MDAnalysis code that builds the backbone (N, CA, C; Angstrom):
import MDAnalysis as mda
import numpy as np

u = mda.Universe.empty(528, n_residues=176, atom_resindex=np.repeat(np.arange(176), 3), trajectory=True)
u.add_TopologyAttr("name", ["N", "CA", "C"] * 176)
u.add_TopologyAttr("resid", np.arange(1, 177))
u.add_TopologyAttr("resname", ["UNK", "UNK", "UNK", "UNK", "UNK", "UNK", "UNK", "UNK", "UNK", "UNK", "UNK", "UNK", "UNK", "UNK", "UNK", "UNK", "UNK", "UNK", "UNK", "UNK", "UNK", "UNK", "UNK", "UNK", "UNK", "UNK", "UNK", "UNK", "UNK", "UNK", "UNK", "UNK", "UNK", "UNK", "UNK", "UNK", "UNK", "UNK", "UNK", "UNK", "UNK", "UNK", "UNK", "UNK", "UNK", "UNK", "UNK", "UNK", "UNK", "UNK", "UNK", "UNK", "UNK", "UNK", "UNK", "UNK", "UNK", "UNK", "UNK", "UNK", "UNK", "UNK", "UNK", "UNK", "UNK", "UNK", "UNK", "UNK", "UNK", "UNK", "UNK", "UNK", "UNK", "UNK", "UNK", "UNK", "UNK", "UNK", "UNK", "UNK", "UNK", "UNK", "UNK", "UNK", "UNK", "UNK", "UNK", "UNK", "UNK", "UNK", "UNK", "UNK", "UNK", "UNK", "UNK", "UNK", "UNK", "UNK", "UNK", "UNK", "UNK", "UNK", "UNK", "UNK", "UNK", "UNK", "UNK", "UNK", "UNK", "UNK", "UNK", "UNK", "UNK", "UNK", "UNK", "UNK", "UNK", "UNK", "UNK", "UNK", "UNK", "UNK", "UNK", "UNK", "UNK", "UNK", "UNK", "UNK", "UNK", "UNK", "UNK", "UNK", "UNK", "UNK", "UNK", "UNK", "UNK", "UNK", "UNK", "UNK", "UNK", "UNK", "UNK", "UNK", "UNK", "UNK", "UNK", "UNK", "UNK", "UNK", "UNK", "UNK", "UNK", "UNK", "UNK", "UNK", "UNK", "UNK", "UNK", "UNK", "UNK", "UNK", "UNK", "UNK", "UNK", "UNK", "UNK", "UNK", "UNK", "UNK", "UNK", "UNK", "UNK", "UNK", "UNK", "UNK"])
u.atoms.positions = np.array([
    [-19.659, 10.970, -50.024],
    [-20.232, 11.592, -48.854],
    [-19.106, 12.023, -47.911],
    [-19.127, 13.244, -47.481],
    [-18.122, 13.772, -46.576],
    [-18.647, 13.654, -45.152],
    [-17.831, 13.066, -44.286],
    [-18.230, 12.949, -42.886],
    [-17.786, 14.214, -42.162],
    [-18.692, 14.821, -41.442],
    [-18.374, 16.025, -40.687],
    [-18.103, 15.614, -39.244],
    [-16.954, 16.010, -38.731],
    [-16.570, 15.691, -37.366],
    [-16.880, 16.895, -36.492],
    [-17.955, 16.824, -35.751],
    [-18.303, 17.887, -34.823],
    [-18.517, 17.291, -33.441],
    [-17.989, 17.969, -32.445],
    [-18.241, 17.543, -31.078],
    [-19.683, 17.900, -30.732],
    [-20.226, 17.293, -29.687],
    [-21.589, 17.647, -29.283],
    [-21.739, 19.138, -28.984],
    [-20.713, 19.746, -28.412],
    [-20.761, 21.186, -28.131],
    [-20.843, 21.970, -29.436],
    [-20.040, 21.580, -30.426],
    [-20.068, 22.271, -31.719],
    [-21.389, 22.042, -32.447],
    [-21.991, 20.881, -32.266],
    [-23.288, 20.621, -32.900],
    [-24.364, 21.540, -32.336],
    [-24.284, 21.825, -31.042],
    [-25.263, 22.714, -30.406],
    [-24.974, 24.172, -30.752],
    [-23.717, 24.577, -30.626],
    [-23.348, 25.985, -30.835],
    [-23.269, 26.383, -32.300],
    [-23.059, 25.415, -33.176],
    [-22.943, 25.652, -34.620],
    [-21.980, 26.811, -34.938],
    [-20.713, 26.650, -34.550],
    [-19.746, 27.720, -34.820],
    [-19.475, 27.851, -36.315],
    [-18.923, 28.992, -36.673],
    [-18.595, 29.226, -38.080],
    [-17.467, 28.293, -38.513],
    [-17.354, 28.118, -39.806],
    [-16.296, 27.273, -40.354],
    [-14.924, 27.798, -39.945],
    [-14.768, 29.116, -39.911],
    [-13.483, 29.711, -39.530],
    [-13.086, 29.296, -38.110],
    [-14.041, 29.300, -37.195],
    [-13.757, 28.870, -35.823],
    [-13.303, 27.411, -35.810],
    [-14.024, 26.569, -36.539],
    [-13.667, 25.151, -36.585],
    [-12.279, 24.953, -37.180],
    [-11.933, 25.767, -38.168],
    [-10.603, 25.669, -38.773],
    [-9.522, 26.078, -37.781],
    [-9.780, 27.127, -36.999],
    [-8.813, 27.558, -35.984],
    [-8.667, 26.466, -34.922],
    [-9.788, 25.899, -34.518],
    [-9.770, 24.815, -33.532],
    [-8.927, 23.646, -34.039],
    [-9.152, 23.252, -35.283],
    [-8.375, 22.155, -35.866],
    [-6.906, 22.535, -36.034],
    [-6.630, 23.809, -36.341],
    [-5.250, 24.275, -36.478],
    [-4.480, 24.045, -35.176],
    [-5.119, 24.342, -34.045],
    [-4.434, 24.154, -32.769],
    [-4.222, 22.675, -32.449],
    [-5.182, 21.839, -32.812],
    [-4.994, 20.394, -32.620],
    [-3.822, 19.921, -33.472],
    [-3.803, 20.351, -34.741],
    [-2.709, 19.962, -35.638],
    [-1.381, 20.533, -35.162],
    [-1.408, 21.774, -34.683],
    [-0.184, 22.414, -34.197],
    [0.443, 21.661, -33.040],
    [-0.383, 21.101, -32.187],
    [0.170, 20.316, -31.082],
    [0.555, 18.915, -31.547],
    [-0.039, 18.465, -32.639],
    [0.241, 17.121, -33.137],
    [1.549, 16.986, -33.878],
    [1.989, 18.040, -34.520],
    [3.211, 17.970, -35.327],
    [4.442, 17.634, -34.480],
    [4.668, 18.311, -33.344],
    [5.839, 17.936, -32.534],
    [5.775, 16.495, -32.020],
    [4.576, 16.028, -31.691],
    [4.448, 14.644, -31.241],
    [4.799, 13.675, -32.355],
    [4.389, 13.997, -33.567],
    [4.716, 13.135, -34.702],
    [6.230, 13.036, -34.864],
    [6.917, 14.173, -34.752],
    [8.382, 14.155, -34.833],
    [8.987, 13.343, -33.688],
    [8.420, 13.462, -32.492],
    [8.938, 12.690, -31.358],
    [8.806, 11.192, -31.622],
    [7.685, 10.779, -32.189],
    [7.493, 9.361, -32.502],
    [8.510, 8.894, -33.541],
    [8.728, 9.713, -34.551],
    [9.718, 9.371, -35.580],
    [11.105, 9.262, -34.945],
    [11.418, 10.186, -34.044],
    [12.716, 10.148, -33.365],
    [12.840, 8.930, -32.447],
    [11.742, 8.531, -31.806],
    [11.768, 7.302, -30.998],
    [12.164, 6.106, -31.861],
    [11.526, 5.976, -33.023],
    [11.820, 4.848, -33.922],
    [13.258, 4.932, -34.432],
    [13.677, 6.127, -34.811],
    [15.036, 6.319, -35.331],
    [16.080, 5.956, -34.271],
    [15.883, 6.459, -33.059],
    [16.854, 6.212, -31.993],
    [16.886, 4.739, -31.606],
    [15.735, 4.089, -31.630],
    [15.685, 2.654, -31.328],
    [16.506, 1.870, -32.340],
    [16.413, 2.246, -33.594],
    [17.182, 1.580, -34.643],
    [18.677, 1.844, -34.470],
    [19.035, 3.076, -34.190],
    [20.449, 3.437, -34.020],
    [21.060, 2.715, -32.817],
    [20.342, 2.741, -31.689],
    [20.877, 2.190, -30.440],
    [20.629, 0.694, -30.264],
    [19.884, 0.086, -31.178],
    [19.500, -1.325, -31.037],
    [18.822, -1.542, -29.683],
    [17.864, -0.677, -29.406],
    [17.153, -0.672, -28.139],
    [15.721, -0.219, -28.405],
    [15.027, 0.185, -27.388],
    [13.732, 0.836, -27.568],
    [13.618, 1.915, -26.517],
    [12.927, 2.993, -26.857],
    [12.875, 4.133, -25.953],
    [11.556, 4.314, -25.241],
    [10.451, 4.039, -25.930],
    [9.165, 4.266, -25.288],
    [8.852, 3.100, -24.351],
    [8.651, 3.398, -23.080],
    [8.337, 2.337, -22.123],
    [7.070, 1.572, -22.531],
    [6.959, 0.335, -22.086],
    [5.892, -0.555, -22.544],
    [4.491, -0.072, -22.172],
    [4.272, 0.305, -20.930],
    [2.925, 0.719, -20.514],
    [2.486, 1.986, -21.253],
    [3.320, 3.027, -21.330],
    [2.901, 4.189, -22.118],
    [2.692, 3.871, -23.601],
    [3.479, 2.963, -24.150],
    [3.290, 2.579, -25.551],
    [1.907, 1.967, -25.744],
    [1.530, 1.066, -24.870],
    [0.194, 0.451, -24.948],
    [-0.897, 1.503, -24.762],
    [-0.712, 2.383, -23.785],
    [-1.710, 3.427, -23.514],
    [-1.858, 4.370, -24.702],
    [-0.738, 4.759, -25.309],
    [-0.791, 5.680, -26.446],
    [-1.443, 5.048, -27.663],
    [-1.106, 3.808, -27.954],
    [-1.714, 3.132, -29.105],
    [-3.229, 3.064, -28.918],
    [-3.663, 2.688, -27.731],
    [-5.101, 2.600, -27.460],
    [-5.761, 3.971, -27.578],
    [-5.137, 4.985, -26.990],
    [-5.696, 6.344, -27.029],
    [-5.808, 6.839, -28.466],
    [-4.753, 6.664, -29.253],
    [-4.754, 7.133, -30.641],
    [-5.807, 6.406, -31.470],
    [-5.991, 5.122, -31.223],
    [-7.000, 4.362, -31.960],
    [-8.411, 4.833, -31.591],
    [-8.646, 5.020, -30.310],
    [-9.990, 5.414, -29.876],
    [-10.340, 6.820, -30.352],
    [-9.448, 7.783, -30.131],
    [-9.784, 9.177, -30.439],
    [-9.390, 9.613, -31.843],
    [-8.657, 8.778, -32.563],
    [-8.328, 9.098, -33.950],
    [-9.140, 8.313, -34.953],
    [-9.624, 7.132, -34.549],
    [-10.345, 6.259, -35.476],
    [-11.796, 6.035, -35.038],
    [-12.004, 5.635, -33.789],
    [-13.351, 5.264, -33.344],
    [-14.203, 6.479, -32.967],
    [-13.664, 7.376, -32.139],
    [-14.452, 8.496, -31.616],
    [-13.755, 9.849, -31.788],
    [-13.386, 10.233, -32.998],
    [-12.775, 11.560, -33.148],
    [-13.836, 12.649, -32.976],
    [-13.439, 13.766, -32.366],
    [-14.352, 14.894, -32.189],
    [-14.201, 15.939, -33.279],
    [-13.137, 15.832, -34.066],
    [-12.926, 16.818, -35.132],
    [-12.044, 16.203, -36.214],
    [-12.056, 16.829, -37.360],
    [-11.187, 16.386, -38.447],
    [-9.724, 16.556, -38.046],
    [-9.428, 17.606, -37.290],
    [-8.063, 17.827, -36.806],
    [-7.557, 16.662, -35.971],
    [-8.449, 16.064, -35.184],
    [-8.044, 14.910, -34.384],
    [-7.701, 13.726, -35.278],
    [-8.488, 13.506, -36.301],
    [-8.196, 12.402, -37.227],
    [-6.852, 12.640, -37.905],
    [-6.650, 13.862, -38.401],
    [-5.421, 14.196, -39.128],
    [-4.201, 14.122, -38.212],
    [-4.367, 14.425, -36.927],
    [-3.243, 14.361, -35.984],
    [-3.016, 12.963, -35.436],
    [-4.086, 12.310, -35.006],
    [-3.936, 11.082, -34.231],
    [-3.662, 9.851, -35.083],
    [-4.207, 9.794, -36.287],
    [-3.966, 8.622, -37.142],
    [-2.485, 8.507, -37.532],
    [-1.800, 9.607, -37.888],
    [-0.351, 9.472, -38.144],
    [0.423, 8.969, -36.923],
    [-0.017, 9.330, -35.726],
    [0.655, 8.809, -34.530],
    [0.481, 7.302, -34.461],
    [-0.721, 6.862, -34.778],
    [-0.991, 5.426, -34.779],
    [-0.098, 4.712, -35.794],
    [0.064, 5.316, -36.954],
    [0.946, 4.746, -37.983],
    [2.404, 4.794, -37.521],
    [2.785, 5.901, -36.877],
    [4.164, 6.042, -36.390],
    [4.473, 5.060, -35.262],
    [3.439, 4.523, -34.631],
    [3.654, 3.508, -33.594],
    [4.159, 2.189, -34.169],
    [3.884, 1.931, -35.440],
    [4.272, 0.646, -36.047],
    [5.782, 0.411, -35.946],
    [6.638, 1.352, -36.393],
    [8.075, 1.094, -36.232],
    [8.524, 1.079, -34.769],
    [7.843, 1.846, -33.915],
    [8.200, 1.815, -32.493],
    [7.936, 0.420, -31.932],
    [6.785, -0.151, -32.266],
    [6.461, -1.511, -31.816],
    [7.439, -2.514, -32.429],
    [7.755, -2.336, -33.711],
    [8.691, -3.246, -34.378],
    [10.034, -3.277, -33.650],
    [10.610, -2.080, -33.385],
    [11.918, -2.036, -32.731],
    [11.827, -2.524, -31.286],
    [10.690, -2.287, -30.650],
    [10.509, -2.799, -29.288],
    [10.527, -4.321, -29.290],
    [9.824, -4.918, -30.248],
    [9.803, -6.382, -30.331],
    [11.155, -6.949, -30.761],
    [11.854, -6.215, -31.620],
    [13.148, -6.702, -32.109],
    [14.244, -6.575, -31.050],
    [14.333, -5.407, -30.415],
    [15.440, -5.155, -29.487],
    [15.051, -5.254, -28.017],
    [13.754, -5.278, -27.743],
    [13.293, -5.323, -26.355],
    [13.770, -6.524, -25.563],
    [13.727, -7.730, -26.148],
    [14.155, -8.895, -25.356],
    [15.574, -8.765, -24.790],
    [16.473, -8.123, -25.522],
    [17.845, -7.978, -25.008],
    [17.897, -7.046, -23.798],
    [16.915, -6.170, -23.676],
    [16.865, -5.266, -22.523],
    [16.203, -5.926, -21.315],
    [15.625, -7.096, -21.536],
    [14.936, -7.813, -20.466],
    [15.620, -9.141, -20.156],
    [16.927, -9.239, -20.363],
    [17.642, -10.490, -20.083],
    [17.518, -10.902, -18.621],
    [17.403, -9.929, -17.727],
    [17.271, -10.226, -16.297],
    [15.885, -10.769, -15.960],
    [14.935, -10.671, -16.899],
    [13.565, -11.163, -16.688],
    [13.143, -11.975, -17.912],
    [13.574, -13.236, -17.996],
    [13.294, -14.038, -19.185],
    [11.805, -14.187, -19.503],
    [10.964, -14.185, -18.486],
    [9.525, -14.294, -18.724],
    [9.028, -13.115, -19.567],
    [9.530, -11.928, -19.277],
    [9.170, -10.739, -20.060],
    [9.829, -10.814, -21.435],
    [11.113, -11.118, -21.471],
    [11.853, -11.167, -22.740],
    [11.225, -12.146, -23.725],
    [10.791, -13.295, -23.229],
    [10.239, -14.330, -24.107],
    [8.794, -14.068, -24.523],
    [8.116, -13.157, -23.843],
    [6.692, -12.928, -24.099],
    [6.367, -11.468, -24.391],
    [7.319, -10.735, -24.910],
    [7.123, -9.304, -25.129],
    [5.951, -9.010, -26.072],
    [5.807, -9.780, -27.127],
    [4.698, -9.579, -28.059],
    [3.352, -9.782, -27.389],
    [3.251, -10.832, -26.604],
    [2.012, -11.108, -25.878],
    [1.735, -10.011, -24.851],
    [2.775, -9.570, -24.175],
    [2.625, -8.504, -23.184],
    [2.104, -7.236, -23.856],
    [2.659, -6.886, -25.010],
    [2.178, -5.702, -25.730],
    [0.732, -5.875, -26.187],
    [0.393, -7.035, -26.727],
    [-0.976, -7.267, -27.211],
    [-1.988, -7.187, -26.069],
    [-1.690, -7.843, -24.963],
    [-2.593, -7.809, -23.808],
    [-2.643, -6.397, -23.227],
    [-1.496, -5.740, -23.173],
    [-1.448, -4.369, -22.662],
    [-2.283, -3.414, -23.497],
    [-2.202, -3.529, -24.808],
    [-2.998, -2.667, -25.690],
    [-4.483, -2.963, -25.501],
    [-4.845, -4.241, -25.429],
    [-6.253, -4.607, -25.221],
    [-6.775, -4.056, -23.894],
    [-5.979, -4.167, -22.856],
    [-6.393, -3.641, -21.550],
    [-6.526, -2.124, -21.587],
    [-5.594, -1.461, -22.236],
    [-5.666, -0.002, -22.329],
    [-6.853, 0.449, -23.183],
    [-7.174, -0.302, -24.234],
    [-8.375, 0.008, -25.021],
    [-9.607, -0.043, -24.124],
    [-9.726, -1.103, -23.342],
    [-10.874, -1.240, -22.440],
    [-10.900, -0.111, -21.412],
    [-9.744, 0.227, -20.866],
    [-9.685, 1.286, -19.855],
    [-10.044, 2.643, -20.449],
    [-9.497, 2.968, -21.616],
    [-9.816, 4.253, -22.249],
    [-11.294, 4.332, -22.617],
    [-11.845, 3.240, -23.152],
    [-13.269, 3.244, -23.508],
    [-14.146, 3.392, -22.271],
    [-13.802, 2.710, -21.198],
    [-14.568, 2.829, -19.955],
    [-14.495, 4.256, -19.419],
    [-13.310, 4.838, -19.464],
    [-13.165, 6.214, -18.988],
    [-13.971, 7.173, -19.853],
    [-13.916, 6.983, -21.164],
    [-14.664, 7.852, -22.074],
    [-16.155, 7.781, -21.782],
    [-16.650, 6.582, -21.551],
    [-18.080, 6.414, -21.257],
    [-18.461, 7.032, -19.919],
    [-17.529, 7.092, -18.992],
    [-17.836, 7.638, -17.670],
    [-17.826, 9.163, -17.641],
    [-17.288, 9.791, -18.663],
    [-17.222, 11.258, -18.706],
    [-18.554, 11.827, -19.175],
    [-19.070, 12.796, -18.440],
    [-20.322, 13.437, -18.832],
    [-20.126, 14.311, -20.067],
    [-19.010, 14.997, -20.126],
    [-18.685, 15.855, -21.265],
    [-17.758, 15.078, -22.191],
    [-18.149, 14.950, -23.452],
    [-17.375, 14.143, -24.403],
    [-15.960, 14.695, -24.622],
    [-15.760, 15.986, -24.371],
    [-14.430, 16.581, -24.518],
    [-13.500, 16.170, -23.377],
    [-14.060, 15.787, -22.240],
    [-13.230, 15.424, -21.091],
    [-12.476, 14.115, -21.300],
    [-13.085, 13.163, -21.991],
    [-12.455, 11.859, -22.201],
    [-11.087, 11.955, -22.843],
    [-11.009, 12.542, -24.048],
    [-9.686, 12.610, -24.678],
    [-8.709, 13.497, -23.920],
    [-9.202, 14.573, -23.318],
    [-8.301, 15.496, -22.623],
    [-7.657, 14.828, -21.412],
    [-8.478, 14.299, -20.507],
    [-7.932, 13.744, -19.275],
    [-7.181, 12.444, -19.505],
    [-7.658, 11.619, -20.431],
    [-6.911, 10.382, -20.683],
    [-5.592, 10.676, -21.392],
    [-5.546, 11.731, -22.213],
    [-4.271, 12.144, -22.824],
    [-3.318, 12.649, -21.746],
    [-3.860, 13.340, -20.760],
    [-3.037, 13.840, -19.664],
    [-2.393, 12.662, -18.925],
    [-3.175, 11.614, -18.689],
    [-2.636, 10.424, -18.019],
    [-1.575, 9.758, -18.899],
    [-1.838, 9.664, -20.207],
    [-0.838, 9.088, -21.129],
    [0.456, 9.893, -21.084],
    [0.330, 11.220, -21.061],
    [1.516, 12.083, -20.999],
    [2.276, 11.853, -19.699],
    [1.546, 11.734, -18.606],
    [2.181, 11.464, -17.319],
    [2.905, 10.118, -17.343],
    [2.257, 9.108, -17.924],
    [2.881, 7.783, -18.029],
    [4.164, 7.825, -18.850],
    [4.115, 8.506, -19.990],
    [5.303, 8.520, -20.851],
    [6.422, 9.349, -20.226],
    [6.080, 10.435, -19.554],
    [7.114, 11.262, -18.912],
    [7.776, 10.510, -17.765],
    [6.966, 10.003, -16.856],
    [7.519, 9.266, -15.709],
    [8.177, 7.964, -16.155],
    [7.539, 7.275, -17.097],
    [8.094, 6.018, -17.593],
    [9.448, 6.199, -18.253],
    [9.608, 7.281, -18.997],
    [10.891, 7.535, -19.662],
    [11.986, 7.843, -18.652],
    [11.654, 8.615, -17.629],
    [12.639, 8.902, -16.584],
    [13.010, 7.609, -15.852],
    [12.003, 6.784, -15.557],
    [12.291, 5.502, -14.889],
    [13.120, 4.582, -15.783],
    [12.853, 4.626, -17.102],
    [13.671, 3.862, -18.055],
    [15.141, 4.227, -17.883],
    [15.410, 5.516, -17.895],
    [16.789, 5.987, -17.775],
    [17.398, 5.559, -16.443],
    [16.634, 5.666, -15.378],
    [17.154, 5.318, -14.057],
    [17.391, 3.813, -13.912],
    [16.463, 3.004, -14.384],
    [16.590, 1.542, -14.234],
    [17.659, 0.958, -15.144],
    [17.740, 1.482, -16.354],
    [18.724, 0.957, -17.304],
    [20.121, 1.488, -17.022],
    [20.179, 2.659, -16.407],
    [21.446, 3.337, -16.155],
    [22.186, 3.626, -17.459],
    [21.410, 3.899, -18.503],
    [21.953, 4.250, -19.814],
    [20.870, 5.000, -20.589],
    [21.255, 5.600, -21.692],
    [20.313, 6.422, -22.458],
    [19.849, 5.772, -23.758],
    [20.123, 4.496, -23.965],
    [19.755, 3.871, -25.239],
    [18.248, 3.987, -25.481],
    [17.918, 4.314, -26.728],
    [16.525, 4.500, -27.110],
    [16.011, 5.904, -26.878],
    [16.814, 6.741, -26.229],
    [16.404, 8.112, -25.919],
    [17.373, 9.100, -26.553],
    [16.893, 10.315, -26.758],
    [17.759, 11.378, -27.278],
    [17.206, 12.726, -26.828],
    [18.031, 13.755, -26.932],
    [17.570, 15.101, -26.594],
    [16.440, 15.542, -27.515],
    [16.478, 15.108, -28.759],
    [15.418, 15.471, -29.702],
    [14.056, 14.963, -29.277],
    [14.021, 13.784, -28.701],
    [12.756, 13.224, -28.217],
    [12.257, 14.023, -27.026],
    [13.176, 14.345, -26.137],
    [12.781, 15.061, -24.920],
    [12.366, 16.464, -25.258],
])
């Protein structure tokens, strides 16, 4: 049995297959650069023995990708784009757990509990994303606006990472 991923708007409008393919093409087109950025985050973390993606955006992104790629996808393009991001998060989390404590030597409570902080952070972000999705009248608004917030978190968080650390470990021009 093939599962058809249609948004409520597409179910009502019943667009042609060609339209749906173009729609999915644009979702995939925006997903490919993000996939490369995630791969570069993991690569740079390994090279620098650090981590690049800030903790709060990492938790927010994992939750967002799980909700809109696995639980509530609106299209096949979303599944094809978002699930690889979720998979690409695995090495990012691994390097964060491996090298993160050394970046938090000034805060032993954080350094010693990084795994717990990530787990609780992901759980909280899952709850927040689900609550936001339920509060949106239009089902398309949930993934759009919550993705916008995730993007804002990762952009500002990365700049703050650079400023607070006073170094570029975990980051590269390719990621930016």
